[in-house]
ZAMARGU-4260 file (C-alpha; in steps of 0.2 Angstrom, whole numbers, plus 5000, padded with zeros to 4 digits):
<rodrens>
0) 4926/4813/5360 | 4939/4806/5349 | 4936/4790/5340 | 4943/4775/5349 | 4959/4767/5342
5) 4960/4749/5339 | 4976/4750/5351 | 4964/4753/5365 | 4955/4736/5363 | 4958/4724/5377
10) 4960/4706/5371 | 4967/4699/5387 | 4985/4703/5381 | 4987/4684/5377 | 4999/4680/5364
15) 4991/4668/5351 | 4996/4650/5353 | 5006/4642/5340 | 4997/4629/5330 | 4981/4638/5333
20) 4965/4628/5326 | 4960/4634/5309 | 4947/4648/5311 | 4951/4651/5330 | 4961/4667/5326
25) 4947/4674/5316 | 4934/4670/5329 | 4945/4678/5343 | 4947/4694/5333 | 4928/4694/5328
30) 4922/4692/5346 | 4934/4705/5353 | 4930/4718/5340 | 4911/4714/5341 | 4912/4716/5360
35) 4921/4733/5358 | 4909/4739/5345 | 4893/4734/5356 | 4901/4742/5371 | 4904/4758/5361
40) 4923/4757/5366 | 4925/4757/5347 | 4914/4771/5342 | 4904/4772/5325 | 4916/4778/5312
45) 4931/4771/5320 | 4944/4763/5307 | 4946/4745/5307 | 4963/4744/5298 | 4969/4726/5293
50) 4987/4730/5295 | 4985/4738/5312 | 4974/4724/5318 | 4986/4711/5312 | 5000/4719/5322
55) 4988/4721/5337 | 4983/4703/5338 | 4999/4696/5331 | 4991/4687/5317 | 4992/4687/5299
60) 4979/4697/5289 | 4969/4682/5283 | 4960/4679/5300 | 4958/4698/5302 | 4950/4699/5285
65) 4938/4685/5289 | 4933/4693/5306 | 4929/4710/5297 | 4919/4701/5284 | 4908/4694/5298
70) 4906/4711/5306 | 4901/4718/5290 | 4888/4704/5288 | 4882/4708/5306 | 4879/4726/5301
75) 4892/4732/5314 | 4905/4737/5301 | 4905/4744/5284 | 4916/4743/5269 | 4919/4760/5261
80) 4921/4763/5242 | 4940/4765/5245 | 4939/4747/5252 | 4943/4753/5270 | 4933/4746/5284
85) 4925/4756/5298 | 4913/4753/5312 | 4896/4756/5305 | 4887/4772/5310 | 4871/4774/5320
90) 4859/4783/5308 | 4849/4795/5319 | 4838/4800/5305 | 4831/4782/5304 | 4828/4780/5322
95) 4810/4785/5322 | 4806/4772/5309 | 4816/4759/5318 | 4807/4763/5334 | 4791/4761/5325
100) 4795/4744/5318 | 4802/4738/5334 | 4787/4743/5344 | 4775/4735/5332 | 4785/4719/5333
105) 4786/4719/5352 | 4767/4720/5351 | 4763/4708/5338 | 4774/4694/5344 | 4769/4696/5362
110) 4750/4695/5357 | 4753/4681/5346 | 4763/4671/5359 | 4748/4673/5371 | 4737/4665/5358
115) 4748/4651/5352 | 4760/4647/5365 | 4762/4629/5372 | 4768/4624/5389 | 4786/4621/5383
120) 4787/4639/5377 | 4783/4645/5394 | 4797/4635/5401 | 4809/4643/5388 | 4803/4660/5390
125) 4804/4659/5409 | 4822/4653/5408 | 4827/4668/5398 | 4817/4680/5409 | 4828/4673/5424
130) 4844/4675/5414 | 4840/4693/5410 | 4836/4697/5428 | 4853/4689/5433 | 4862/4700/5421
135) 4853/4715/5427 | 4858/4711/5445 | 4876/4709/5439 | 4875/4725/5429 | 4883/4716/5414
140) 4876/4726/5400 | 4882/4714/5386 | 4874/4700/5395 | 4858/4710/5397 | 4858/4714/5378
145) 4860/4696/5374 | 4847/4689/5387 | 4835/4702/5381 | 4836/4697/5363 | 4834/4678/5368
150) 4819/4682/5379 | 4810/4692/5366 | 4815/4679/5352 | 4808/4665/5363 | 4792/4675/5364
155) 4792/4677/5345 | 4795/4659/5342 | 4780/4654/5354 | 4769/4665/5342 | 4773/4653/5328
160) 4775/4665/5314 | 4792/4663/5305 | 4790/4680/5296 | 4788/4689/5313 | 4802/4680/5321
165) 4814/4683/5307 | 4810/4702/5306 | 4810/4704/5325 | 4827/4695/5326 | 4834/4707/5313
170) 4828/4722/5322 | 4834/4717/5338 | 4852/4713/5331 | 4852/4730/5322 | 4847/4739/5338
175) 4861/4731/5350 | 4871/4747/5351 | 4855/4757/5353 | 4850/4746/5367 | 4868/4748/5374
180) 4864/4767/5375 | 4848/4763/5385 | 4857/4753/5398 | 4871/4767/5398 | 4858/4780/5402
185) 4855/4770/5419 | 4874/4768/5422 | 4870/4750/5419 | 4859/4749/5435 | 4842/4746/5427
190) 4828/4750/5439 | 4819/4734/5445 | 4802/4740/5438 | 4809/4737/5420 | 4814/4720/5424
195) 4797/4716/5432 | 4789/4722/5415 | 4796/4706/5408 | 4787/4696/5421 | 4771/4704/5418
200) 4772/4700/5399 | 4776/4682/5403 | 4761/4681/5415 | 4749/4688/5401 | 4756/4676/5389
205) 4754/4661/5401 | 4736/4666/5404 | 4732/4668/5386 | 4727/4686/5388 | 4731/4693/5371
210) 4725/4710/5373 | 4734/4713/5389 | 4750/4706/5382 | 4749/4718/5368 | 4746/4733/5380
215) 4760/4728/5391 | 4772/4725/5376 | 4767/4742/5369 | 4771/4751/5386 | 4787/4742/5388
220) 4793/4747/5371 | 4787/4765/5373 | 4797/4767/5389 | 4813/4761/5381 | 4811/4772/5366
225) 4808/4787/5377 | 4823/4784/5388 | 4834/4782/5373 | 4828/4797/5365 | 4830/4808/5380
230) 4847/4801/5383 | 4853/4805/5365 | 4848/4823/5367 | 4855/4826/5384 | 4870/4838/5384
235) 4881/4825/5393 | 4880/4814/5378 | 4883/4826/5364 | 4901/4820/5363 | 4896/4803/5358
240) 4901/4800/5340 | 4888/4791/5330 | 4899/4789/5315 | 4904/4796/5298 | 4905/4784/5284
245) 4914/4796/5272 | 4930/4789/5265
</rodrens>
């Protein structure tokens, strides 16, 4: 599959308004490119050329540059030695260690939440659980990814360990495109049983069943890892470009 071109990006075909509020242009470019990257419309390794983007968005290069800096900070883009910017690659060699760390954080944060949670934590967690279920029902993959992050971060925060919360947040952010592959493997029609797994974890947390919460979180993480691994090696996905950062 050929790498996507920035000309394929849909930014609602709206001409930028004159007298735009300072920073609004950079935010528009950032959000548009970020969505395209997370959706894999812009594949890993795709060039993010300032001149081309400036023409595409009908903006000066300053807001384009600001948006690219934010994408690099998010880990979604990378600046090469020749100073060109490209969509960051997905490092398949690091996936096993990533999955290992992710699984551990699923387990430890869920167990910790079962031990330390307060009533207000359950209210917040339940709200994100419902938001995730709604996104699944609408088959909105980007909303699923965001709601899933919010759900698990609420669980981590209920555990009360800032170090766990910080590390888990970083792992979830780094894995957004990997999670996009997970939903893509189901054609964005996630089976209800995987939605219900969230509910089972919340019940264990609410009932202060730490051991059960750990077990459920481990099983939840394991099925995600298996699904992603099997999808990546399927013949139908061999054309997915995971990136080449060479200048």
